[in-house]
Residue frames relative to the residue before (quaternion, step in Angstrom):
aa qw qx qy qz dx dy dz
M 1.0000 0.0000 0.0000 0.0000 0.00 0.00 0.00
E 0.4346 -0.7166 0.4875 0.2448 3.56 -0.79 1.04
K 0.4725 -0.6886 0.4771 0.2737 3.54 -0.93 0.93
R 0.5071 -0.6620 0.4615 0.3028 3.55 -0.97 0.86
K 0.3748 -0.7085 0.5524 0.2290 3.54 -1.11 0.73
K 0.5047 -0.6467 0.4861 0.3012 3.53 -1.09 0.77
R 0.1132 -0.7789 0.6148 0.0505 3.54 -1.10 0.81
F 0.6768 -0.4570 0.3608 0.4504 3.56 -1.25 0.20
G 0.7482 0.3436 -0.2788 0.4944 3.57 -0.80 1.00
D 0.5672 0.5621 -0.3921 0.4568 3.58 1.29 -0.18
R 0.3643 -0.6927 0.5749 0.2386 3.55 -1.35 0.27
Y 0.6111 -0.5449 0.3963 0.4155 3.58 -1.20 0.28
D 0.7383 0.3732 -0.2281 0.5135 3.60 1.22 -0.39
G 0.8236 0.1229 -0.0771 0.5483 3.59 1.18 0.23
Y 0.3957 -0.6887 0.5644 0.2249 3.50 -1.41 0.34
R 0.4675 -0.6769 0.4922 0.2845 3.57 -0.84 0.94
V 0.2717 -0.7356 0.5991 0.1618 3.57 -0.91 0.99
R 0.1256 -0.8646 0.4865 0.0075 3.56 -0.28 1.30
S 0.7172 0.4761 -0.2531 0.4415 3.60 1.15 -0.47
L 0.3446 0.7405 -0.5003 0.2874 3.58 0.99 0.84
S 0.6370 -0.5111 0.4020 0.4139 3.56 -1.30 0.15
P 0.6513 -0.5238 0.3646 0.4104 3.62 -1.14 0.48
M 0.6214 0.5540 -0.3426 0.4354 3.61 1.03 -0.74
S 0.6335 0.5503 -0.3287 0.4334 3.57 1.03 -0.79
Y 0.6514 0.5079 -0.3182 0.4652 3.59 1.11 -0.61
I 0.6842 0.5010 -0.2823 0.4486 3.55 1.08 -0.72
V 0.5948 0.6344 -0.3584 0.3396 3.59 0.96 -0.90
P 0.6779 0.4889 -0.3381 0.4326 3.70 0.79 -0.78
F 0.6416 0.4963 -0.3364 0.4784 3.60 1.20 -0.33
I 0.6417 0.4893 -0.3147 0.4997 3.58 1.23 -0.45
M 0.7449 0.2024 -0.1219 0.6239 3.57 0.98 -0.93
K 0.1857 -0.8685 0.4523 0.0815 3.54 0.20 1.32
T 0.7836 0.2551 -0.1384 0.5494 3.59 1.09 -0.62
R 0.6436 -0.5290 0.3789 0.4030 3.57 -1.26 0.32
N 0.6552 0.5061 -0.3306 0.4531 3.56 0.98 -0.69
D 0.5607 0.5548 -0.3901 0.4750 3.59 1.24 -0.29
A 0.7890 0.3649 -0.1331 0.4760 3.54 1.05 -0.89
C 0.3512 0.7714 -0.4755 0.2356 3.60 1.20 0.36
N 0.0770 -0.7360 0.6703 0.0562 3.53 -1.11 0.85
L 0.2402 -0.7819 0.5634 0.1162 3.58 -1.01 0.82
F 0.0090 0.7897 -0.6105 0.0596 3.53 -0.96 0.96
S 0.0384 -0.7952 0.6046 0.0257 3.57 -1.08 0.68
G 0.0267 0.7958 -0.6042 0.0309 3.53 -1.21 0.51
S 0.3195 -0.7172 0.5844 0.2052 3.53 -1.36 0.07
I 0.2116 -0.7721 0.5911 0.0982 3.54 -1.07 0.80
E 0.3238 -0.7327 0.5673 0.1913 3.59 -0.75 1.07
L 0.3357 -0.8238 0.4396 0.1240 3.54 -0.68 1.16
G 0.3655 0.7695 -0.4781 0.2137 3.62 1.19 -0.08
R 0.7510 0.3738 -0.2142 0.5004 3.58 0.59 -1.13
I 0.6320 0.5489 -0.3391 0.4292 3.58 1.02 -0.76
E 0.6617 0.4912 -0.3208 0.4669 3.60 0.91 -0.81
N 0.6310 0.5085 -0.3362 0.4798 3.61 1.03 -0.69
Y 0.6396 0.5238 -0.3151 0.4660 3.56 1.03 -0.79
I 0.6468 0.5163 -0.3154 0.4643 3.59 0.96 -0.88
K 0.6429 0.5181 -0.3206 0.4643 3.60 0.96 -0.84
K 0.6480 0.5184 -0.3161 0.4598 3.56 1.01 -0.83
K 0.6638 0.5034 -0.3114 0.4571 3.59 0.91 -0.89
R 0.6708 0.4876 -0.3030 0.4695 3.58 1.00 -0.75
R 0.7386 0.4397 -0.2309 0.4559 3.55 0.86 -1.00
E 0.7913 0.3434 -0.1754 0.4745 3.59 0.70 -1.05
D 0.7707 0.3562 -0.1930 0.4918 3.58 0.97 -0.79
G 0.4719 -0.7216 0.4120 0.2948 3.61 1.26 -0.03
L 0.4619 0.6592 -0.4640 0.3700 3.60 1.21 0.39
T 0.1734 -0.8689 0.4537 0.0957 3.54 0.48 1.28
G 0.7437 0.3983 -0.2286 0.4858 3.59 1.07 -0.64
F 0.3711 0.7578 -0.4678 0.2629 3.57 1.30 0.13
G 0.0952 0.8167 -0.5599 0.1019 3.57 -0.84 0.97
F 0.7870 -0.3377 0.2294 0.4625 3.52 -1.32 -0.17
L 0.5943 0.5776 -0.3681 0.4215 3.59 1.02 -0.74
H 0.6792 0.4889 -0.2973 0.4597 3.59 0.89 -0.88
V 0.6208 0.5267 -0.3423 0.4691 3.58 1.05 -0.71
L 0.6670 0.5069 -0.3018 0.4551 3.58 0.89 -0.94
L 0.6791 0.4817 -0.2970 0.4676 3.58 0.88 -0.90
A 0.6476 0.5075 -0.3225 0.4681 3.59 0.97 -0.82
A 0.6397 0.5173 -0.3211 0.4692 3.58 1.04 -0.78
Y 0.6595 0.4993 -0.3170 0.4641 3.60 0.99 -0.78
V 0.6244 0.5229 -0.3352 0.4737 3.58 1.02 -0.78
R 0.6530 0.4993 -0.3113 0.4768 3.59 0.97 -0.84
L 0.6129 0.5488 -0.3439 0.4526 3.59 1.03 -0.75
V 0.6734 0.4962 -0.2999 0.4587 3.58 0.87 -0.95
S 0.6072 0.5595 -0.3610 0.4335 3.60 1.07 -0.63
Q 0.7461 0.3593 -0.1972 0.5247 3.59 1.19 -0.55
K 0.7606 0.2205 -0.1238 0.5979 3.58 1.21 -0.52
P 0.1066 -0.8754 0.4680 0.0570 3.60 0.54 1.20
A 0.5539 0.6093 -0.4095 0.3928 3.62 1.14 -0.36
M 0.5626 0.5873 -0.3902 0.4316 3.59 1.22 -0.29
N 0.6899 0.4358 -0.2683 0.5120 3.57 1.29 -0.20
R 0.4260 0.6699 -0.4843 0.3677 3.56 1.10 0.74
F 0.0693 -0.7703 0.6278 0.0880 3.54 -1.33 0.13
V 0.3744 -0.7012 0.5609 0.2313 3.55 -1.30 0.37
A 0.1311 0.7612 -0.6256 0.1095 3.55 -0.90 0.97
G 0.8323 0.0992 -0.0957 0.5369 3.57 -0.88 0.90
Q 0.5897 -0.5954 0.3393 0.4274 3.59 1.15 0.70
R 0.6050 0.4918 -0.3775 0.4997 3.56 1.13 0.69
I 0.3831 -0.7206 0.5341 0.2206 3.57 -1.16 0.64
Y 0.0686 -0.8061 0.5874 -0.0203 3.54 -0.85 1.08
S 0.3233 -0.6868 0.6088 0.2304 3.52 -1.33 0.40
A 0.3965 -0.7200 0.5183 0.2362 3.57 -0.96 0.86
G 0.4764 -0.6960 0.4303 0.3217 3.58 1.24 0.07
E 0.7929 -0.3009 0.2306 0.4771 3.56 -0.97 -0.87
D 0.5679 0.5708 -0.4019 0.4361 3.62 1.22 0.03
I 0.0598 -0.7768 0.6269 -0.0085 3.55 -0.54 1.24
T 0.0528 -0.8453 0.5309 -0.0288 3.56 -0.05 1.33
V 0.1031 -0.7997 0.5913 0.0125 3.55 -0.70 1.15
S 0.1685 -0.7771 0.6013 0.0788 3.56 -0.92 0.98
M 0.0498 0.7870 -0.6112 0.0674 3.53 -1.14 0.71
M 0.3557 -0.7000 0.5735 0.2335 3.56 -1.11 0.70
V 0.0656 -0.7985 0.5982 0.0173 3.58 -0.93 0.91
K 0.4418 -0.6530 0.5516 0.2722 3.53 -1.20 0.70
K 0.4138 -0.7197 0.5002 0.2462 3.57 -0.97 0.85
S 0.7544 0.0040 -0.0728 0.6524 3.55 1.35 -0.08
M 0.5849 -0.6132 0.4078 0.3401 3.58 -1.25 0.24
E 0.4285 0.6899 -0.4743 0.3398 3.60 1.22 0.30
L 0.6392 -0.5771 0.3551 0.3637 3.55 -1.13 0.75
N 0.7849 0.3168 -0.1556 0.5093 3.59 0.89 -0.93
A 0.3255 0.7602 -0.5027 0.2516 3.58 1.20 0.38
Q 0.5488 -0.6244 0.4497 0.3267 3.55 -1.13 0.71
E 0.3033 -0.7154 0.5989 0.1936 3.52 -1.29 0.54
S 0.0508 -0.7703 0.6336 0.0521 3.53 -1.21 0.50
A 0.4373 -0.6933 0.5115 0.2578 3.54 -1.20 0.51
I 0.1080 -0.7562 0.6392 0.0896 3.53 -1.13 0.70
K 0.1503 -0.7463 0.6412 0.0968 3.52 -1.25 0.59
V 0.0611 -0.7969 0.6009 -0.0070 3.53 -0.77 1.07
V 0.2331 -0.7823 0.5670 0.1109 3.56 -0.81 1.04
F 0.1124 -0.7917 0.6001 0.0204 3.53 -0.72 1.16
N 0.3371 -0.7081 0.5866 0.2020 3.51 -1.37 0.31
P 0.6011 -0.5905 0.3853 0.3763 3.64 -0.99 0.66
R 0.6607 0.5115 -0.3106 0.4533 3.60 1.16 -0.45
D 0.4709 0.7165 -0.4273 0.2869 3.60 1.23 -0.26
T 0.3097 -0.7208 0.5947 0.1757 3.51 -1.13 0.82
A 0.7142 -0.4089 0.3234 0.4671 3.57 -1.29 -0.04
D 0.6282 0.5329 -0.3342 0.4579 3.60 1.02 -0.75
D 0.6433 0.5175 -0.3195 0.4651 3.59 0.96 -0.86
V 0.6530 0.5152 -0.3092 0.4611 3.57 0.93 -0.92
Y 0.6465 0.5281 -0.3187 0.4489 3.57 0.93 -0.89
H 0.7053 0.4713 -0.2785 0.4504 3.59 0.76 -1.02
K 0.6600 0.4980 -0.3185 0.4636 3.60 0.94 -0.80
M 0.6753 0.4879 -0.2941 0.4685 3.57 0.93 -0.91
D 0.6565 0.5210 -0.3103 0.4486 3.57 0.91 -0.92
K 0.6532 0.5106 -0.3109 0.4647 3.58 0.98 -0.82
A 0.6627 0.5131 -0.3095 0.4492 3.59 0.93 -0.87
V 0.6576 0.4954 -0.3082 0.4766 3.59 0.97 -0.84
E 0.6552 0.5200 -0.3106 0.4514 3.57 0.94 -0.88
V 0.6513 0.5098 -0.3076 0.4703 3.57 0.95 -0.88
A 0.6470 0.5260 -0.3223 0.4481 3.61 0.93 -0.88
R 0.6988 0.4595 -0.2781 0.4725 3.59 0.94 -0.82
Q 0.6512 0.5080 -0.3200 0.4642 3.58 1.06 -0.66
E 0.6729 0.5042 -0.2938 0.4546 3.57 1.02 -0.79
G 0.3274 -0.7478 0.5170 0.2576 3.58 1.17 -0.37
D 0.7661 -0.3090 0.2489 0.5057 3.56 -0.74 -1.06
S 0.5486 0.6333 -0.3834 0.3887 3.58 1.14 0.58
N 0.4297 0.6885 -0.4957 0.3093 3.62 1.12 0.36
L 0.7356 -0.4571 0.2674 0.4224 3.55 -1.28 0.31
F 0.6499 0.5218 -0.3235 0.4479 3.59 0.90 -0.91
D 0.6942 0.4721 -0.2833 0.4636 3.59 0.83 -0.96
N 0.6406 0.5347 -0.3320 0.4399 3.59 0.99 -0.77
V 0.6705 0.4794 -0.2970 0.4820 3.57 0.92 -0.91
A 0.6538 0.5141 -0.3130 0.4585 3.59 0.95 -0.89
R 0.6499 0.5267 -0.3218 0.4435 3.57 1.00 -0.81
V 0.6461 0.5283 -0.3219 0.4470 3.58 0.97 -0.86
I 0.7312 0.4167 -0.2599 0.4735 3.59 0.73 -0.98
N 0.5698 0.6053 -0.3832 0.4027 3.60 1.19 -0.38
Y 0.6033 0.5620 -0.3543 0.4412 3.59 1.23 -0.39
M 0.5510 0.6214 -0.3966 0.3911 3.59 1.21 -0.30
P 0.5262 -0.5907 0.4954 0.3590 3.60 -1.10 0.59
A 0.6861 -0.5404 0.2980 0.3853 3.56 -1.11 0.73
L 0.6920 0.4781 -0.2974 0.4517 3.60 0.83 -0.92
I 0.6541 0.4934 -0.3143 0.4795 3.58 1.03 -0.77
L 0.6298 0.5283 -0.3322 0.4624 3.57 1.03 -0.79
R 0.6372 0.5257 -0.3248 0.4605 3.57 0.99 -0.84
A 0.6696 0.4866 -0.2955 0.4770 3.57 0.97 -0.87
F 0.6322 0.5430 -0.3286 0.4444 3.58 1.05 -0.77
I 0.6616 0.4929 -0.3064 0.4747 3.58 0.92 -0.92
A 0.6408 0.5179 -0.3226 0.4659 3.59 1.00 -0.80
F 0.6514 0.5097 -0.3141 0.4661 3.58 1.03 -0.78
V 0.6437 0.5091 -0.3180 0.4746 3.59 0.98 -0.84
D 0.6425 0.5175 -0.3143 0.4697 3.57 1.00 -0.83
F 0.6158 0.5404 -0.3255 0.4720 3.57 1.09 -0.74
L 0.6601 0.4925 -0.3032 0.4794 3.59 0.94 -0.86
D 0.6536 0.5184 -0.3103 0.4558 3.57 1.01 -0.84
Y 0.5582 0.6045 -0.3815 0.4214 3.59 1.13 -0.63
F 0.7611 0.3407 -0.1757 0.5232 3.58 1.03 -0.84
G 0.5272 -0.6733 0.3907 0.3408 3.60 1.26 0.17
I 0.6022 0.5646 -0.3601 0.4347 3.60 1.14 0.50
M 0.2928 0.7495 -0.5327 0.2622 3.58 1.12 0.55
P 0.5749 -0.5940 0.4171 0.3778 3.65 -0.95 0.75
K 0.5288 -0.6756 0.4171 0.3001 3.56 -0.87 0.97
I 0.6044 0.5681 -0.3761 0.4129 3.61 1.05 -0.63
I 0.6355 0.4982 -0.3297 0.4891 3.59 1.10 -0.64
H 0.6239 0.5336 -0.3297 0.4662 3.57 1.03 -0.78
Q 0.6675 0.5004 -0.2980 0.4639 3.59 0.94 -0.87
A 0.7077 0.4600 -0.2621 0.4678 3.58 1.01 -0.79
S 0.6498 0.5683 -0.3151 0.3943 3.57 1.07 -0.74
P 0.3128 -0.7471 0.5512 0.2005 3.62 -0.71 0.99
F 0.6005 0.5921 -0.3463 0.4110 3.57 1.28 -0.29
H 0.6399 0.4407 -0.3194 0.5425 3.58 1.31 -0.07
C 0.3948 0.7017 -0.4780 0.3512 3.55 0.06 1.32
S 0.5874 -0.5683 0.4466 0.3641 3.54 -1.35 0.10
M 0.7963 -0.0531 0.0907 0.5956 3.54 1.10 -0.74
F 0.2122 -0.7318 0.6341 0.1320 3.55 -1.13 0.78
V 0.0708 -0.8011 0.5939 0.0208 3.58 -0.93 0.87
T 0.0400 -0.7815 0.6216 0.0342 3.55 -1.12 0.66
N 0.2823 -0.7607 0.5720 0.1205 3.53 -1.01 0.98
L 0.0717 -0.8160 0.5735 0.0089 3.57 -0.18 1.27
G 0.4619 0.6689 -0.4445 0.3763 3.55 1.29 -0.06
S 0.6238 0.5487 -0.3414 0.4396 3.57 1.10 -0.68
L 0.6823 0.4405 -0.2763 0.5138 3.58 1.27 -0.36
G 0.4818 -0.7108 0.4033 0.3161 3.56 1.31 -0.04
I 0.6122 0.5384 -0.3544 0.4580 3.58 1.16 0.53
P 0.5951 -0.5511 0.4284 0.3983 3.61 -1.22 0.30
P 0.5955 -0.5807 0.4030 0.3817 3.60 -1.19 0.32
I 0.3269 -0.7078 0.5895 0.2111 3.53 -1.20 0.60
Y 0.4471 -0.5985 0.5621 0.3549 3.55 -1.35 0.08
H 0.1373 -0.8267 0.5430 0.0538 3.55 -0.12 1.27
H 0.4929 -0.6768 0.4665 0.2853 3.56 -0.90 0.96
L 0.4431 -0.6197 0.5633 0.3198 3.53 -1.33 0.28
Y 0.4413 -0.6809 0.5181 0.2704 3.56 -1.25 0.41
N 0.4160 -0.6994 0.5202 0.2592 3.56 -0.92 0.89
F 0.6378 0.4573 -0.3155 0.5334 3.57 1.21 -0.49
G 0.7492 0.3616 -0.2683 0.4858 3.58 -0.93 0.83
T 0.5301 -0.6492 0.4658 0.2838 3.54 -1.29 -0.41
C 0.4146 0.7562 -0.4465 0.2386 3.63 1.26 -0.13
P 0.1587 -0.8318 0.5267 0.0747 3.64 -0.58 1.13
I 0.7676 0.2865 -0.1397 0.5560 3.60 1.26 -0.32
F 0.0069 -0.7699 0.6381 0.0102 3.57 -0.98 0.87
I 0.0705 -0.8048 0.5894 -0.0049 3.56 -0.64 1.17
A 0.0365 -0.7736 0.6326 0.0069 3.56 -0.96 0.92
F 0.0277 -0.7875 0.6143 0.0409 3.56 -1.03 0.70
G 0.3702 -0.7799 0.4828 0.1469 3.52 -1.09 0.82
A 0.7535 -0.3672 0.2963 0.4579 3.50 -1.34 -0.40
K 0.5885 -0.5572 0.4470 0.3787 3.55 -1.26 0.43
R 0.0566 -0.7737 0.6294 0.0459 3.53 -1.14 0.64
T 0.3140 -0.7546 0.5531 0.1617 3.56 -1.21 0.57
E 0.0697 -0.7814 0.6193 0.0327 3.55 -1.05 0.82
L 0.3027 -0.7100 0.6063 0.1914 3.53 -1.15 0.74
E 0.0657 -0.8321 0.5502 -0.0238 3.58 -0.52 1.20
V 0.3792 -0.7195 0.5437 0.2074 3.54 -0.94 0.98
Q 0.3004 -0.7665 0.5489 0.1449 3.57 -0.82 1.07
K 0.7100 -0.4670 0.3181 0.4202 3.58 -1.29 0.23
D 0.7064 0.4475 -0.2678 0.4786 3.59 1.08 -0.67
G 0.6198 -0.5799 0.3284 0.4144 3.57 1.28 0.17
S 0.5374 0.6137 -0.4123 0.4057 3.60 1.23 -0.14
V 0.3476 -0.7233 0.5618 0.2009 3.55 -1.28 0.40
E 0.0801 -0.7960 0.5996 0.0209 3.56 -0.86 0.99
K 0.3669 -0.7097 0.5619 0.2141 3.51 -1.19 0.68
H 0.0228 -0.7953 0.6054 -0.0233 3.56 -0.86 1.03
K 0.2878 -0.7442 0.5802 0.1636 3.54 -1.13 0.76
Y 0.0749 -0.7933 0.6042 0.0081 3.55 -1.07 0.83
V 0.1589 -0.7082 0.6684 0.1623 3.49 -1.40 0.29
D 0.2827 -0.7469 0.5798 0.1612 3.56 -0.85 0.98
F 0.0372 -0.7925 0.6084 0.0227 3.55 -1.10 0.68
T 0.1953 -0.7577 0.6107 0.1213 3.55 -1.24 0.46
V 0.1451 -0.7668 0.6208 0.0744 3.53 -1.20 0.64
V 0.0748 -0.7386 0.6679 0.0525 3.54 -1.00 0.89
S 0.0166 -0.8416 0.5364 -0.0616 3.56 -0.55 1.16
D 0.4589 -0.6309 0.5560 0.2867 3.50 -1.32 0.49
E 0.3147 -0.8050 0.4710 0.1764 3.57 -0.28 1.24
R 0.5658 0.6410 -0.3776 0.3555 3.59 1.21 -0.30
I 0.6240 0.5922 -0.3583 0.3626 3.61 1.10 -0.55
T 0.7915 -0.0566 0.0252 0.6080 3.60 1.19 -0.45
D 0.6003 -0.5961 0.3967 0.3563 3.60 -1.23 0.12
G 0.7098 -0.4932 0.3157 0.3914 3.55 -1.32 0.33
H 0.6225 0.5415 -0.3447 0.4476 3.58 1.03 -0.73
Y 0.6463 0.5129 -0.3155 0.4687 3.58 0.99 -0.85
Y 0.6413 0.5205 -0.3212 0.4633 3.58 0.94 -0.89
A 0.6640 0.5131 -0.3107 0.4465 3.59 0.86 -0.95
T 0.6606 0.4982 -0.3027 0.4731 3.57 0.95 -0.88
A 0.6491 0.5268 -0.3155 0.4491 3.56 1.01 -0.82
F 0.6773 0.4816 -0.3044 0.4655 3.60 0.89 -0.85
K 0.6086 0.5295 -0.3516 0.4751 3.59 1.10 -0.60
Q 0.6670 0.4869 -0.3074 0.4729 3.57 0.97 -0.81
L 0.6098 0.5362 -0.3507 0.4665 3.60 1.05 -0.69
D 0.6358 0.5238 -0.3208 0.4674 3.58 1.01 -0.83
W 0.6482 0.5133 -0.3227 0.4606 3.61 0.95 -0.83
I 0.6505 0.5175 -0.3218 0.4533 3.58 0.92 -0.89
L 0.6814 0.4872 -0.2925 0.4613 3.59 0.93 -0.87
R 0.6627 0.4731 -0.3124 0.4893 3.59 1.17 -0.47
H 0.7430 0.2563 -0.1733 0.5935 3.59 1.33 -0.19
P 0.0161 -0.8699 0.4927 0.0129 3.61 0.70 1.04
D 0.5359 0.6396 -0.4128 0.3651 3.62 1.14 -0.42
C 0.5744 0.6004 -0.3826 0.4041 3.59 1.15 -0.49
L 0.6061 0.5870 -0.3412 0.4143 3.58 1.23 -0.42
D 0.5415 0.6227 -0.4016 0.3971 3.59 1.26 -0.11
D 0.7484 0.3311 -0.1873 0.5433 3.58 1.20 -0.46
E 0.5633 -0.5731 0.4651 0.3715 3.54 -1.22 0.47
P 0.5689 -0.5844 0.4357 0.3808 3.61 -1.11 0.53
E 0.5485 -0.6339 0.4327 0.3319 3.56 -1.04 0.73
E 0.7967 0.0723 -0.0075 0.6000 3.57 1.13 -0.68
I 0.2380 -0.7298 0.6230 0.1507 3.56 -1.12 0.77
I 0.2218 -0.7852 0.5678 0.1089 3.57 -0.65 1.10
R 0.2718 -0.7767 0.5517 0.1359 3.58 -0.72 1.06
D 0.5482 -0.6162 0.4564 0.3338 3.54 -1.10 0.70
V 0.6106 -0.5539 0.4188 0.3808 3.55 -1.24 0.48
D 0.5407 -0.6194 0.4601 0.3351 3.58 -1.20 0.49
C-alpha cells in the first residue's frame, strides 16, 4: 500500500481526515477535551483458546515471555489494520489519522520491588505486524527501559522540566500544549511523551485486581485507554447439565467518542472479540490493509 503524502493542514504525526460528516467537524468544538468525550466500555475474554495459543508460542516458537498482554496488543494492531478509524486522534479541534504508525504506551516497573520507579515506554507497531513482531518489539522496549534505569528519554525530559518552579512549569506545559494545538510542538517532546499515542494499556492483572476505567489525558493525543485485570474462574452449567470451569479476563476501554461514531466502535469491538477468540490468525500478516478515508 502506497504511503499517503502530506498535504496542507496535516501534522507531522497525523493526516487530517477531511471527508467526515458535518457533525463530526462540529463535535470537537462542543466537546473540547477528551474527558468531555469519554465513553466507557467493558467486556470479558474467555481464555481457553488464548491459553493454548500462549503455550504453543512459548513451547514451539521459543517466545518464553509470551503472554496475554502480547495477544491483546497483537489483536489490537490487527484490528487497526481492518478498522483504521480506531487509529485517529483529535488535536486542535480537528480529527486526524495516525496512518500506519500504531503507537502503544505503557508504564513499566524498573524492578519488581514495591517502591520501584515506573517509567513510560512507547512502542510503534505496523498494521502488518504479527504476534511474533509484537512480542519482539514489546520485549525489546521493556528490556531497554529497565537497562537504561532512569536515563531514558521520558525520564530525562521529565527530570529537566521538574527543576522548574511550579508557576513556570505550569506556564511551560500550557505553552507546549498551545504548540501541540497547532501541530508544531518540538518532536523531542512528542517522542518522549507517553500521552501522544494511539492507545495506552495497563496490566492490572499483575497486581491481582480487576480493571479500572482509566481516564484519558487532555494533554497529548491518546484516544483509547485499555485496562485488563486478573484472571478469574467461573463454573458454568452446560446444556446437558454438566458443569465446566472457564477462565476469563475482564477488560475496560475508555475512548474518545469524537474520533468515530458509535456504530463503528461497536463493529470494531465485535471484531476485536472475534480476533481474540481466534488468536491463531495473528501468526500471519493480514491479507489486506485498509487505509483510513481521506
